VONUNU-340280 format. One record per atom (N, C-alpha, C): x, y, z; residue in three letters. Coordinates in pm, whole numbers, plus 50000, padded with zeros to 5 digits. Layout:
BEGIN
XYZALA;...
This chain:
BEGIN
500884988049995MET;500015000350002MET;500885012350000MET;500525022049920ALA;501275034549903ALA;501265042350036ALA;502395047450078GLN;502505055650201GLN;502215070350172GLN;501525076950266THR;501185091450251THR;502025099950346THR;502145112850317ASP;502925122650407ASP;501985128650504ASP;500745125250511VAL;499715131350604VAL;499615123150724VAL;499805129450829LEU;499705122950968LEU;498285120151002LEU;497845108151025LEU;496555103551052LEU;496375106151208LEU;495185112151242THR;494925114951379THR;494065103851445THR;493595094351366LYS;492765083751417LYS;493365070251377LYS;493015059851464GLU;493445046751420GLU;492695040751301GLU;493225032551223PRO;492375026451112PRO;491265018251162PRO;490165018451091ALA;488975011151132ALA;489334996351130ALA;488824987951222PRO;488974973351222PRO;488524966951097PRO;489174955951055GLN;488684948450945GLN;487504940450979GLN;486654938750879SER;485484929650901SER;485834915450905SER;486894910950836ILE;487404897650833ILE;488864898150858ILE;489274890750972GLN;490654891051009GLN;491484884250905GLN;492494891650864ALA;493324885750754ALA;494234875650813ALA;494384864950751CYS;495344853450801CYS;495834845450681CYS;496884838450710GLU;497474830450592GLU;496604816850581GLU;496434813350466LEU;495744800150430LEU;496654788850475LEU;496034777350512PRO;496924766650551PRO;497564760150432PRO;498814756850465HIS;499634751050354HIS;499184736750326HIS;498974734050205LYS;498474720550167LYS;499524714950070LYS;499774703250110GLU;500744695550027GLU;500044687649914GLU;500654687349795TYR;500114679949685TYR;501164670049632TYR;500624659249597ASP;501504648849532ASP;501784652749389ASP;503014652049362VAL;503494655349232VAL;503204643749135VAL;502504645949034ALA;502154635648939ALA;503384632048851ALA;503484620148828CYS;504584614648744CYS;504104613048606CYS;505044614348515ASN;504754612348383ASN;504674597948344ASN;503504592348377THR;503374577448366THR;502474574248245THR;501724583948201GLY;500794579848099GLY;501274583447961GLY;500534578547859ALA;500944582047723ALA;500714596947690ALA;499704602547766TYR;499354616647732TYR;499804626847850TYR;500744621447922THR;501284630848030THR;502574636447980THR;502944648248043SER;504214654848006SER;504894659148130SER;506204656548141SER;506904660748254SER;508364661948222SER;509084671448269GLY;510484673248241GLY;510824687448202GLY;512134689348208LEU;512644702748173LEU;512404707448032LEU;512234697547944ALA;512094700747813ALA;510754708147782ALA;509814705547872THR;508514711947847THR;508184722847948THR;509264728148020ALA;509074739148119ALA;508584751748052ALA;507614759348109GLY;507084771148053GLY;506134769547933GLY;505954758047891PHE;504994755547781PHE;504404742447809PHE;503134743447851ARG;502524730747892ARG;501414727347800ARG;501434715147757THR;500414710047662THR;499494700447722THR;499894695747834ALA;499104684847902ALA;498014691847988ALA;497044684948029LYS;495984690048114LYS;496564691248264LYS;495854701048328TYR;496194703048467TYR;495524691848554TYR;496164689948669LEU;495634680748762LEU;494554687148847LEU;493644680148909MET;492594685648997MET;493134693849110MET;494194687049163ASP;494854695049279ASP;495344709149229ASP;495904708949108GLU;496434721649058GLU;495194730949031GLU;494034725848991TRP;492924733448960TRP;492394739349094TRP;492314731349205PHE;491864736449328PHE;492874746649386PHE;494114743449364GLN;495104753349413GLN;494984767049342GLN;494704766349221ASN;494494778649138ASN;493344785849185ASN;492194778749212CYS;491024785649258CYS;491214792149397CYS;491904784049481TYR;492084789949617TYR;493074802749600TYR;493964801949517ALA;494894813949498ALA;494024825349442ALA;493094822549352ARG;492234834049309ARG;491464839449417ARG;490844830249499TYR;490004835049603TYR;490764843449703TYR;491934839149737HIS;492844846249833HIS;493224859649771HIS;493574859549647GLN;493974872249584GLN;492804882449573GLN;491684877449542ALA;490424886249544ALA;490134891249679ALA;490124882949781PHE;489944887349919PHE;490924897249959PHE;492174894949932ALA;493204904349962ALA;493064917749893ALA;492754917449765ASP;492634929349690ASP;491374937549741ASP;490244930349772ARG;489164937349823ARG;489454942949961ARG;490114935750046ASP;490484940950181ASP;491354953550165ASP;492334952250076HIS;493304963850066HIS;492464975350004HIS;491674973449912SER;490784984249857SER;489894990949961SER;489324981950046GLU;488404986850147GLU;489214996050246GLU;490344990250289ARG;491174998450377ARG;491705011650312ARG;491985010950184GLN;492455022850108GLN;491345033150100GLN;490105028150077ARG;488945038050070ARG;488705044250204ARG;488795036150315HIS;488625041750440HIS;489735051950475HIS;490925048450448GLU;491975058050475GLU;491945070350383GLU;491435067950264SER;491315079950170SER;490175089650221SER;489065083550266ARG;487985092450317ARG;488495100150442ARG;489175091450538GLN;489725097950650GLN;490715108550623GLN;491645105450528LEU;492655116150493LEU;491945127750431LEU;490965125850341ALA;490285137250281ALA;489705146450388ALA;488985139350484ALA;488315147650596ALA;489325154950676ALA;490425147550705GLU;491465154650788GLU;492175165350714GLU;492465163150585THR;493085173850500THR;492115185850489THR;490775182850465GLU;489785193750460GLU;489795201350590GLU;489775194750705ALA;489755201650833ALA;491115209150849ALA;492225202950813LEU;493465209450833LEU;493535222150738LEU;493065220450614ALA;493055231850522ALA;492235243550570ALA;490985240450636GLN;490205250250689GLN;490885256950806GLN;491475248650893ARG;492105254651011ARG;493335263350971ARG;493955258350868THR;495215266250824THR;494805279050757THR;493695278350680GLN;493185290450611GLN;492705300150718GLN;491965295350809GLN;491405304450924GLN;492655310051001GLN;493625302251027ASP;494865307451101ASP;495555317651017ASP;495675314750884SER;496335324150794SER;495525336850788SER;494155336050781THR;493335348150775THR;493495355550902THR;493515348651021ARG;493685355451145ARG;494995362951152ARG;496115355751099LYS;497415361751104LYS;497485373851016LYS;496885372750895VAL;496715384550809VAL;495995396050878VAL;494925392150953GLY;494195403051022GLY;495065409351128GLY;495755401651199GLU;496715406251300GLU;497795415351231GLU;498235410951121ARG;499165419151046ARG;498585432650998ARG;497305431750963LEU;496665444550919LEU;496475453551042LEU;496215448051155GLU;496125456851272GLU;497485463251306GLU;498575455551296ASP;499895460551315ASP;500235471351220ASP;499955468551091MET;500205478550989MET;499355491451006MET;498135489351044HIS;497245501051069HIS;497785509251180HIS;498255502651286CYS;498835510251407CYS;500065517851362CYS;501015511251290TRP;502195518651249TRP;501865528751151TRP;500905525651059LYS;500535535450961LYS;499975548251026LYS;499155545651129SER;498525556951201SER;499615565151271SER;500645558451332GLU;501705565251399GLU;502555573651294GLU;502785567451175LEU;503565574851074LEU;502715586351027LEU;501425584751005GLN;500585595550968GLN;500565606851071GLN;500495602951191ARG;500495613051304ARG;501875620751300ARG;503005613451291GLU;504325619751281GLU;504535628451171GLU;503965623951049ILE;504035631850931ILE;503245644750945ILE;502025644151000ASP;501275656851013ASP;501945665551119ASP;502485660551229GLU;503085668651323GLU;504395674251276GLU;505145666151202LEU;506345671251143LEU;506135682251027LEU;505035679850955SER;504685689850855SER;504235702950924SER;503395701951031ALA;503015713951103ALA;504165721051168ALA;505105713151217GLU;506265718851287GLU;507125725651186GLU;507275719751065THR;508015726250962THR;507495738850915THR;506145739750911ASP;505465751950877ASP;505725762550980ASP;505615758751104LEU;505885768451209LEU;507335773151204LEU;508305764051181LEU;509655767951167LEU;509905776851041LEU;509225774650936ARG;509315783750819ARG;508865797850858ARG;507745798150937ALA;507235811450984ALA;508325818651070ALA;508975810651153GLN;509965816751237GLN;511175821951149GLN;511495813551048LYS;512585818150961LYS;512145831250884LYS;510915832450844ARG;510475845050786ARG;510535856850887ARG;510265853351018ARG;510455863951124ARG;511945867751125ARG;512855857851123LEU;514205861251128LEU;514625870051007LEU;514135866950892GLU;514485874250766GLU;513915888750783GLU;512635890050831ARG;512125903850851ARG;512925911350950ARG;513305904051065ALA;514075910951167ALA;515365915151113ALA;516085906451031LEU;517365910250970LEU;517185922350879LEU;516075922650797ASP;515905935150720ASP;515605946450792ASP;514955945250913ALA;514585956550996ALA;515825963351063ALA;516935955151080THR;518165960351137THR;518895969151051THR;518585969250925ALA;519225977850824ALA;518965992550856ALA;517735994950901VAL;517356009650930VAL;518116014651053VAL;518166008251168PRO;518876012651281PRO;520426014751248PRO;520936005351173PHE;522376006551129PHE;522636018351044PHE;521666021450950SER;521776032850865SER;521676046050949SER;520726045651046ILE;520496056751132ILE;521756059751211ILE;522286049151273ALA;523506051451361ALA;524696056351277ALA;524976050551164THR;526086055151086THR;525876069151031THR;524656072650994ASP;524326086050951ASP;524516095751069ASP;524166091751185ASN;524376101051303ASN;525826103151317ASN;526646093451315LEU;528116095051330LEU;528696103551219LEU;528316101851098GLN;528726109950993GLN;528296123951006GLN;527086126351044CYS;526576140651066CYS;527356147051180CYS;527626140251283ARG;528346146251396ARG;529806148851371ARG;530316143151256GLU;531656147151211GLU;531736160851158GLU;530566166551130ARG;530616180251068ARG;530466190551178ARG;530596186651308ARG;530706196351418ARG;531976204251406ARG;531976216151452GLN;533216224851446GLN;533876225151583GLN;535136228251575HIS;535956229951689HIS;535376241651770HIS;535276239651904PRO;535716229851992PRO;534766219252026PRO;533566218951951ASP;532556209051986ASP;532776195551925ASP;533846193951849LEU;534086181851780LEU;534936173251879LEU;534136167051968VAL;534736159652085VAL;534126145252080VAL;534856136052143ARG;534376122652154ARG;533586122052284ARG;532306126052275ASP;531506126252395ASP;530776112852414ASP;529966112052520TYR;529256099952548TYR;528126096652444TYR;527676106452369VAL;526826104252255VAL;527496095452147VAL;528686099152119GLU;529496092052014GLU;529826077952069GLU;530086076652195VAL;530376063452253VAL;529106054652246VAL;527956060652275GLU;526696051952269GLU;526376049052115GLU;526666057052028LEU;526446054651888LEU;527336043651840LEU;528596043651884LEU;529536032651840LEU;529096019551908LEU;528606020352032LYS;528086007852099LYS;526886003252009LYS;526056012351960GLU;524856008351885GLU;525196001351752GLU;526156008051685THR;526596001251562THR;527245987351579THR;528015986351685GLU;528635973551714GLU;527565962651747GLU;526555967551827LEU;525465958251870LEU;524725954051746LEU;524385963151651ILE;523635959951535ILE;524415949751450ILE;525745951751435LYS;526575942351364LYS;526535928351422LYS;526705927951553ASN;526565914551621ASN;525275907551603ASN;524165915951618ILE;522835910151599ILE;522715905451459ILE;523125913151359GLN;522925908751221GLN;523745895351198GLN;524965893851250GLU;525675881751239GLU;524885869551305GLU;524405872951419LEU;523635862451502LEU;522405857651417LEU;521665868551361LEU;520455864351289LEU;520785856251163LEU;521885859851099LYS;522285852650980LYS;522645837451018LYS;523455836551126ARG;523685822251167ARG;522405814951203ARG;521515821551271THR;520315814851308THR;519435811251178THR;519425819851088ILE;518725816450963ILE;519305805050893ILE;520645803850885SER;521265792450831SER;520945779450908SER;520935781051037GLN;520555769151120GLN;519125764451103GLN;518185775151079ALA;516815772151055ALA;516595765550915ALA;517415770050818VAL;517335764250685VAL;517775749850694VAL;518935746750765GLY;519365733250781GLY;518305724450850GLY;517685729650945GLN;516695721551028GLN;515495719150945GLN;515105728550858ILE;513985727250767ILE;514325715650668ILE;515455716150628ARG;515905705450531ARG;515915691750595ARG;516355691450722LEU;516345677850789LEU;514865673750812LEU;513985683150848ASN;512595679650876ASN;511995674650746ASN;512295680750635TRP;511735676250498TRP;512255662650464TRP;513535659750489GLU;514095647150457GLU;513435635750539GLU;513335638650677HIS;512695627950756HIS;511155626750733HIS;510515637950692LYS;509135637350656LYS;508965629250526LYS;509925630550435GLU;509915622750304GLU;510155608150341GLU;511035605550426THR;511285591750472THR;510055584850535THR;509455591750622CYS;508225586750685CYS;507065585350580CYS;506985594950482GLU;505965593550382GLU;506205581050298GLU;507455578750263MET;507745566750179MET;507415554150259MET;507795554150389ASP;507395542150475ASP;505865540750479ASP;505155552550501TRP;503735552450505TRP;503175547850377TRP;503695552550263SER;503175547350133SER;503345532850114SER;504555527950157ASP;504765513250142ASP;503785505750229ASP;503535510650349LYS;502535503750434LYS;501165505450384LYS;500795515550325VAL;499485517250269VAL;499315505950161VAL;500375505350068GLU;500265495649960GLU;500225481250015GLU;501125479050111ALA;501105464950179ALA;499745463150247ALA;499205473450316TYR;497925471650381TYR;496775468250280TYR;496805475150166ASN;495755472250067ASN;495875458450011ASN;497255453249996ILE;497475439649951ILE;496955429850042ILE;497375432050177ASP;496955422750275ASP;495415422950305ASP;494835434650290GLU;493375435050313GLU;492645427650194GLU;493255428950073ALA;492615420549961ALA;492845406049992ALA;494025402750041CYS;494265388650071CYS;493325383350182CYS;493005392350276SER;492135387150388SER;490745384850340SER;490345390250229HIS;488975387450174HIS;488885376450084HIS;490035370250039TYR;490035358649957TYR;489545346650035TYR;488665337949963ASN;488215325250018ASN;488175315249907ASN;487665303349941ASN;487615292849837ASN;486585295449728ASN;485705304849744GLU;484755307849644GLU;485175319649561GLU;486365325849590SER;486815338349522SER;487185333949378SER;486835343049285THR;487155339849145THR;488535346449102THR;489125354149189GLN;490415360449155GLN;491665351549190GLN;491435340749248VAL;492635332749295VAL;492975322549183VAL;494205319849183GLN;494795310249087GLN;496075304249140GLN;496655294549061PHE;497835288149116PHE;499085296049080PHE;499975298149185TYR;501245303649176TYR;502325294649234TYR;502795285649149PRO;503685274649209PRO;504895279449279PRO;505475290649238HIS;506745295149303HIS;506505306149404HIS;505265308549448SER;505045318949538SER;505475315149688SER;505655302449705GLY;505975297649843GLY;507355299949876GLY;508225305649788LYS;509655307649819LYS;509805321249892LYS;510645321849992PHE;511015333350056PHE;512065341549980PHE;511815355049973GLU;512775363249896GLU;513975365849993GLU;515105366049926GLU;516355368850012GLU;516355382350071GLU;515715391950011SER;515685405450066SER;514545407950161SER;513745397650181ALA;512575399550272ALA;513025402150414ALA;512275411050489SER;512645414450629SER;511885404750717SER;512355405150836THR;511685398150947THR;510805407251020THR;509905401951097PRO;508975410751177PRO;509705420351269PRO;510875415351319GLU;511645424051412GLU;512345435351338GLU;512955432551219THR;513615442451134THR;512495451451079THR;511435446151038TRP;510245454150991TRP;509815464851089TRP;509555459951217ALA;509115469551324ALA;510225479051356ALA;511505474051362LYS;512585482951400LYS;512805494251294LYS;512635490651168PHE;512755500451064PHE;511765512351078PHE;510545508851107THR;509575519351124THR;509795527551260THR;510205519751365GLN;510525525651490GLN;511745535751479GLN;512795531851400ASP;513865540951381ASP;513435553351304ASP;512585551051204ASN;512135562951127ASN;511345572251214ASN;510425567351295LEU;509685575051395LEU;510535581851496LEU;511555574451550LEU;512425580851648LEU;513285591751593LEU;513785589651468ARG;514565600051403ARG;513645611751370ARG;512495609651319ALA;511575620551291ALA;511165628151413ALA;510895620951524GLU;510525627651652GLU;511725635351703GLU;512915629751686ARG;514105637251739ARG;514345649951659ARG;514155649851529GLU;514245661651454GLU;513095671851480GLU;511935666051509ARG;510805674451544ARG;511055682351680ARG;511555675151769LEU;511925680951905LEU;513095691351882LEU;513985687651808ALA;515055697751765ALA;514495710251706ALA;513535708351615SER;512825719251550SER;512075727551649SER;511395720851752VAL;510655728451849VAL;511635736551935VAL;512775730351977ASN;513705737952060ASN;514325749251974ASN;514585747551845LEU;515095758151767LEU;514105769951756LEU;512815766551744ARG;511765776551745ARG;511825785051872ARG;511935777751984LYS;511975785252114LYS;513155794052119LYS;514305788052067LEU;515555796352060LEU;515385808451982LEU;514715807151864ILE;514535818951763ILE;513675828551833ILE;512665824851904ASP;511705833451971ASP;512445841152079ASP;513345834152149CYS;514155841352260CYS;515095851052194CYS;515735846852087ILE;516745855452021ILE;516025867451963ILE;514975866851901LEU;514245877551846LEU;513765887651953LEU;513285881752070ARG;512765889652168ARG;513905897252239ARG;515085889552261ASP;516215895952334ASP;516835907652239ASP;517035903852111THR;517645913052018THR;516765926052004THR;515495924051992ALA;514635935951983ALA;514685944752106ALA;514705938052221GLU;514835945052351GLU;516205952452365GLU;517225945152328ASP;518545950952327ASP;518665962852240ASP;518145961952118LEU;518225973352023LEU;517435985052078LEU;516235982852130ARG;515345993752181ARG;516005999552304ARG;516605992252391LEU;517355997252513LEU;518526005852465LEU;519246001152369GLN;520386008852313GLN;519906021652251GLN;518826020352178CYS;518156032452116CYS;517766042452223CYS;517146037852329ASP;516836047252441ASP;518016053652504ASP;519046045152515ALA;520276051052572ALA;520886061652484ALA;520916058752354VAL;521396069452261VAL;520576082452265VAL;519236080252269ASN;518276091652274ASN;518516099952403ASN;518666092452511MET;518896099552640MET;520216107252631MET;521316100952575ALA;522596107952556ALA;522446120652468ALA;521646118652362PHE;521426131252278PHE;520686141152356PHE;519626137652431SER;518906147252503SER;519736154352608SER;520546146352671ARG;521476152652771ARG;522466161752707ARG;523056157452596ARG;523986165852524ARG;523306178452469ARG;522126176852420CYS;521456188952369CYS;521136199052487CYS;520806193452605GLU;520536202552720GLU;521906209052760GLU;522986202152756GLU;524276207652786GLU;524616218752692GLU;524406216352561LEU;524656226052452LEU;523736238052470LEU;522466235652504ASP;521506246652529ASP;521956255052643ASP;522406248652753ASP;522826256052868ASP;524096263852843ASP;525046257252768ALA;526226264852740ALA;525986276852637ALA;524986274452543ARG;524746285552458ARG;524006297252533ARG;523026293552623HIS;522386304152697HIS;523366312152784HIS;524386304952845LYS;525456311052927LYS;526266319952832LYS;526656314952719LEU;527406323252628LEU;526676335552580LEU;525356333752550GLN;524506344952509GLN;524376355252628GLN;524346349752756TYR;524246358952861TYR;525516367252875TYR;526696360552862HIS;527986367352869HIS;528146376152756HIS;527566373152643LEU;527716381452521LEU;526926394152542LEU;525716392652600GLN;524966405152638GLN;525686413452735GLN;526196407652840LYS;527006415552932LYS;528236421952868LYS;528766414252782THR;530026419852711THR;529646431352622THR;528506430452557LEU;528036440652461LEU;527696452752544LEU;527086451652667ARG;526756463452750ARG;528106469152798ARG;529106460552832GLU;530296465552881GLU;531016472652774GLU;530936467652647ILE;531546474652535ILE;530936488152511ILE;529636488652528ALA;528996501552506ALA;529426511152615ALA;529456505652748ASP;529966514652854ASP;531346518852831ASP;532176509452786GLN;533586512352760GLN;533816522552645GLN;532946520552549GLU;533016531352436GLU;532656544752495GLU;531666545052572HIS;531296558552632HIS;532416563352722HIS;533036554352798GLN;534176557952885GLN;535326563652793GLN;535596557452684VAL;536716561652599VAL;536366575752537VAL;535066576452501ALA;534626590352448ALA;534786600752561ALA;534466597152682ALA;534506606052801ALA;535966609952822ALA;536856599852819LEU;538316602652839LEU;538836612052734LEU;538426609052608LYS;538896617852505LYS;538366632052520LYS;537136633052560GLN;536576646252591GLN;537366653252710GLN;537636644952804ALA;538446650752923ALA;539726655052878ALA;540436646952796ILE;541756651452746ILE;541596664252660ILE;540606664752579LYS;540376676452503LYS;540036688152588LYS;539296685552697ASP;538986696952787ASP;540196702152863ASP;541176694052880LYS;542406697852957LYS;543336704852863LYS;543216705052731GLU;544136711252649GLU;543996726252661GLU;542756731452666ALA;542516745952667ALA;543166752452789ALA;542966746352913PRO;543696752653032PRO;545196751553019PRO;545626740852954LEU;547116739952937LEU;547596750052844LEU;546866752652731ARG;547236763352641ARG;547266777152711ARG;546256779152798VAL;546186791252864VAL;547426793152958VAL;547676782853039ALA;548766783253132ALA;550106785153063ALA;550316776952955GLN;551526778552881GLN;551696792152815GLN;550486796952766THR;550556809952700THR;550986821152801THR;550416819852914ARG;550706829653024ARG;552236829153061ARG;552716816853070LEU;554096815953101LEU;555016821052993LEU;554616818452867TYR;555376824152759TYR;555316838852751TYR;554146844352779GLN;554016859052777GLN;554806865152893GLN;554776858953002ARG;555446864653119ARG;556986863053109ARG;557396853253026SER;558816852553003SER;559306863552915SER;558426871652862LEU;558796883052780LEU;559016896452861LEU;558786894552998ARG;558946906753070ARG;560376910653074ARG;560576924353072PRO;561976929853054PRO;562656930653195PRO;563966928653194ASN;564906930853302ASN;564496924453430ASN;564416933453526VAL;564106929453659VAL;562656924753668VAL;561866928553583GLU;560406924653582GLU;560246909853576GLU;561336904053514LEU;561276889453495LEU;561526883253634LEU;560576883453715CYS;560616879953848CYS;559916866453869CYS;560546857353959ARG;559896845053998ARG;558906847954105ARG;557886852854086ASP;556976857054185ASP;555966845254201ASP;554996847454289ALA;554006836854328ALA;553146833154208ALA;552896842554122ALA;552106839554004ALA;552986830253905ALA;554216833453903GLN;555066825153817GLN;555036810653862GLN;555326808853998PHE;555326795554052PHE;553976788554035PHE;552846796354049ARG;551536790754040ARG;551336786153893ARG;551766794453807LEU;551616789653666LEU;552406777653630LEU;553586776953683LEU;554426765153661LEU;553836752653722LEU;553286753553845SER;552606742553908SER;551356738653829SER;550706749053786GLU;549436746253697GLU;549766738653574GLU;550836742453507VAL;551196735553384VAL;551596721153418VAL;552376720053532GLU;552836706653565GLU;551606697653598GLU;550656703453672GLU;549416695553711GLU;548656691653592GLU;548506701353500LEU;547756698253379LEU;548436687653288LEU;549736688753278THR;550456678353210THR;550356664153270THR;550426664153406MET;550246652053473MET;548856646553454MET;547926655253464SER;546596650253439SER;546306645053293SER;546886651953200LEU;546796647453057LEU;547476633653036LEU;548606632853105ASN;549246619653094ASN;548536608553155ASN;547956611053271SER;547086601553331SER;545856598153249SER;545256608853204LEU;544046605953112LEU;544416598352990LEU;545546600952929LYS;545916594352812LYS;546276578852840LYS;546886576952958GLU;547096563952994GLU;545846555953020GLU;544916562053088LYS;543596556453105LYS;542886553852970LYS;543106563752880LEU;542466561652749LEU;543106549552676LEU;544376547652691GLN;545026536852636GLN;544526523352697GLN;544376523352835ASP;543866511552899ASP;542426509152856ASP;541686519852840ALA;540246518152804ALA;540136512952663ALA;540996518152569GLU;540976513052437GLU;541396498852431GLU;542416495252512GLN;542856481252515GLN;541826472152571GLN;541136476752678ALA;539996469852731ALA;538866468252636ALA;538696478452559LEU;537616478452450LEU;537956467452346LEU;539326467452306ARG;539666458452207ARG;539516444452258ARG;539836442252392ASN;539746428952445ASN;538276424452455ASN;537396434852487LEU;535956431852481LEU;535476427952345LEU;536016434452246GLU;535636431852106GLU;536056417752069GLU;537306414052116ASP;537796400452084ASP;536866389852153ASP;536626393552279THR;535756384152353THR;534376383052289THR;533866394052242ARG;532516393952174ARG;532606384952052ARG;533686386351976MET;533836377951856MET;533936363451884MET;534746360851988SER;534866346952038SER;533626341452089SER;532806349752170LEU;531516344552219LEU;530536342452100LEU;530496351252013GLU;529646349851897GLU;530016337251815GLU;531316335051795LYS;531726323451724LYS;531356310651798LYS;531626310851933ASP;531236299052009ASP;529796296652011ASP;528986307452014ILE;527546305952013ILE;527086299251880ILE;527776303951765ALA;527456298451636ALA;527866283551629ALA;528996280451691VAL;529376265551696VAL;528316257751777VAL;528016262951892LYS;526946256351974LYS;525616254951896LYS;525256265351830THR;524006265151752THR;524086254251641THR;525256253851575ASN;525506242951467ASN;525436229151532ASN;526066227451646SER;526046214751714SER;524606210751749SER;523876220451807LEU;522486217951838LEU;521666213851716LEU;521916221251610PHE;521176217651484PHE;521506203751433PHE;522816200051446ILE;523166186151401ILE;522566176251489ILE;522696178051623ASP;522146167751716ASP;520626167451722ASP;520006179051721ARG;518536178851741ARG;517876178051606ARG;518216186651510GLN;517386186651395GLN;517816174951290GLN;519016171151296LYS;519516161351207LYS;519426147651263LYS;520146145551377CYS;520316132051432CYS;519056127751497CYS;518546135551599MET;517356131451676MET;516116130851581MET;515966139951494ALA;514866138551396ALA;514946126151307ALA;516156122651273HIS;516336110551186HIS;516026097751277HIS;516356098351403ARG;516126087251495ARG;514636085251517ARG;513726093351481ASN;512296091751499ASN;511786081351410ASN;512606077151306ARG;512236066451219ARG;512776052751263ARG;513246051951384TYR;513696039251436TYR;512576029351440TYR;512876017551401PRO;511826006851402PRO;511266003151538PRO;510025998751546SER;509415995051669SER;509845981651709SER;509465977551828VAL;509825964751886VAL;509255953351804VAL;507965955551759LEU;507375944951681LEU;508045943551541LEU;508505954351480GLN;509285953151364GLN;510665945851383GLN;511315949451493LEU;512605943851525LEU;512445929151565LEU;511305925351608ALA;510995911351645ALA;510555903251527ALA;510435909851413GLY;510025902351285GLY;508525900351271GLY;507755906551352TYR;506245905251340TYR;505725913251230TYR;506365923951184GLN;505875932651081GLN;506875934450973GLN;
């Protein structure tokens, strides 16, 4: 009986008739004694004589035994075939059900991972959009710093047009230099941060694309397995694929399959968290840089206001001294005129006294006497001469004082003009230009 590869789960059914060996019967060998008998090697394999009765019975018994054995074997073969068919049918159903259940479990696993990938893709896409918005804020903030830098450099150039002695390195210039240095540092920081944001956006896009490819593969595999789960014995789309039972060399294992998706999710989540941290850093940078620029702007404005107050005070004091000097010049001019008039007034008495002395020197002989009148005239001339000399000295001093006052007036007027020019540069040029300084919102990239 042919052996099968199917394991039987039941014992074979008992036979209706117990199989046993027939009893051995001995026959007498007939001798070739008759005229019509044949015996010997010459006639082996080709018999012409009639069979003996014993041989006929032996042949019948052999046929009976062979028929019984064939029927018994056929009966047992039919029973085993029915039992094998039933068992293989049950096995096929159990195997198909188990396969369907396994495919269903696989569908659940794929749906779970597909949902996780979809969630991570959505979150990474939303995070990338938020990071792009932050990058645009950085670009707007970088563009906004061009205005403060232009204002600061223009203020420095305008203040170079101040005249001596106001062309000094005051605290306004120190604050303006600090402002330009701060703006340069902020611009470099914003440029580096923009480059970092661009790199992070590229990494987010790459990991999002990796997750999308993994998600797409899982969707395709999910659709294939879902179609496979609906196949049954009555399906018309099924057919034989003899070589489909071979494993592909590049096929993954459940562990490597799950680890591949886990690694993709972990890398995507890591980049997403890095993007979140970078957004927070960008927000802090923009807030701090905007506050620093506004604080430095306020410091420069306060320095300008203080300097303008000092210039106003100095100009007012110079104008006060100029007014006093002008009054003093007027008084000194009157004094010079008075001295000149006094000198002029002393010339007539001197002429009179000298004329008297001259006329009295013409007295004849003894009449030319040094009398009291003569001495008085001499003393009068001497007194008048001394008075004239004193008046002329005072006139010289007054004229010198007047010249000094004129020089002082010119110096004061020049200094007032310098202070006025410095005030015009600081107040009308610089401070008016600084009114166009960007707001905090513009420096923070919101506008």
